[in-house]
N, C-alpha and C positions, 0 to 999 in steps of 0.2 A: 465597735469592731472595725477592723481595717478594710474589709471587703464589703462593706455595707453599701447598698445601692443609693442611699441618700447622701453619701459623702464621696466626693471625687478623689479622695486620697489614694485609692487603689490605682488611679491612672499614673501616678508617679512610678509605681513599680512596673506597670506595663511599658512605660517609656524606657525605663532602665533595661527591662528584658528585651525590648526591640533593639536597643543599642548593642546589647550583648550578642544578639543574633547577627547583626550587621558586622560587628567586630570579628566574630568567628568566621563569617563568610569572607571578609577581607583578609584575614590571616591565612585562610586556605588558598587565596589567590596570590599571596605574596611570593611564595616559593616558586610557582611556575613562571611568574613575571620576572622576579629578580634573580632567580636561580638559588641554589643551595649555598648560602654563605652566612657568615656570622651576622652581618648587618640585616639580612632577611630574617634570621632567627630572632635577633634582638627586636626588630620592628614587630614581628608577630607576637612575641612575648609582651611587649609594651601595649599593643592593642588589646590583647586578652586581659591583662592585669588592669588596665584602665577601665575596660568595660565592666569587669566584675566589681571594681571599686565603686561603680555608680549605684549599685544596689543599696549599700548603707547610706550613701548621699541621698538617694530617693526616699528612703525610709525617714531620714532626718528631716528632709523638706516636708514630707507629709505630716509628720508628727508636729513640727513647729508651725506649719501653716494652718492646719486644721485642729490644733490643740487636742490631739489624741492622747489617751491613756493618762490624763492628769499630769502632764509633764511639768506643770508649774509646781505641783506638790513634790515631785521627785527632785526637782532642782532645789526647792526650799529645804527639803530634808538633807540633801547632799551638802549644801552650804552650811546648814546648822551643825551637822555631825562633824564636818571638817573643822569648823571653828571650835566646837567642844573638844574634839580630839587634840587640837593644837593647844588649847588652854590647859587641858589636863596633863598633857605631856610636859608643858612648861611648869605647872605646879609640882608635878612629880620630880622633875629634874631639879627644880629649885629646892625642894625639901630634902632630896638626897644630898645635894651639895651643901646645904645648910647643916645637915646632921653630920656629914663626914668631915667637912673642912672647918666649920665654925665651932660646932659643939664637940668635935673630935669623937663622935660615936661611930665606930666601924663595925662592919659585919652585917649580919642579916637583920639586926634590930632596926637600923636606919632604913633599909629597903622596905621592911614590913610596915613601919610607921608611915613612910611616904606612900606606899601602896594603899593602905587603909584610908589615909587622908584623901587621896585622889578618888578612891571608890566612893567615899562619903560625899564628895563634892559633885559627883557625876549627875545625879538627878536634878539638884537645884540649878546647876550651871546649864544643863540641857534645857530645862524649862525656860530659864531666863533668855538664853540665846535663841531658842525656838520662837518665843514670843516676838523678839526683835526681828528675826528673819521673816516670820509670817507677816508682820506689818509691812515689810519691804516687798517681798516676793509674792505672797499669797493674800493680797489685799481683800479679795472678795470673801474669803473664809474668815479673815480677821474681822471685817465689818459685820458679817453675819453673826459671829460670836458676840460681838459687842451689842448688837441689836437684841439678840436673845437674852443676854445678861440684863440689859436695861428693862426688857419686858418682864423678866422674872422678878426683878426688884419692884416694879410697879404692881405686879400681880399679887405680891405678898400683902399689900395694904388695901387692895380693892375687894369689896364685897358685892358690888353691884354687877350682876351677870351681864347686863346689856353694855356696861362700860368696858368690861373685859372683852366681850365680843367685838365691839367697835374698835378697841385698841388692837386686838389681834388681826382683824381684817386690814386695818391701816398699815400695820407692820408688814404683813405678808404682801400687800399691794406695793408698798414702797421697796421692799427688799427683793422680791422675786418678779414683780411686774407681770402677774398672770392676766389672762384675758377675763377671768371671772373668779371671784372668791366667795365661798359660802361656808358658813359654820353650822354644823349640826350639833344640837345639844339634846342629849337624851335625858329623860326624866327617869328616876328610879321607879320600879314597879310599885304600885300601891299608892302613888301620889298623883293628884289630878293635874 
């Protein structure tokens, strides 16, 4: 949350609010000091607009500085979907141009074929691009996925419960670095 007492991110909004109050007070003093003129009006408008513009700047600083709201994931998804959209628009345009100019197929058939091809390519292209973007922008999640996949692969071949427990605790300790790790194993009822 933004107004959490453990995070000083809310202070940036307080600073922006204080500057808005100062700007409003200054703009109220401009007309009596400078008189009623266009330059006084322009200065008052500039102060008010500049102060209000500080609110989004303060939010941006708080989000980027304190890593609020998983901004890394939002940036990763935005970049991925922008690349996917560009690639699919290029494929669609290329297929329409190929069908209409090279193959001399005109009308709705060419557009329908290009649309179906672009729609069929959407999911595989999105997965491919997202994996590349995650490696670049969302490294922690990518590394965690790789660690979990490697553990699952080792788990398939392991039958010794103590080896699984030791492997699990070492993976959790290495990936998350907690203060303490413990694994609880319950036995089915009726077994000693």
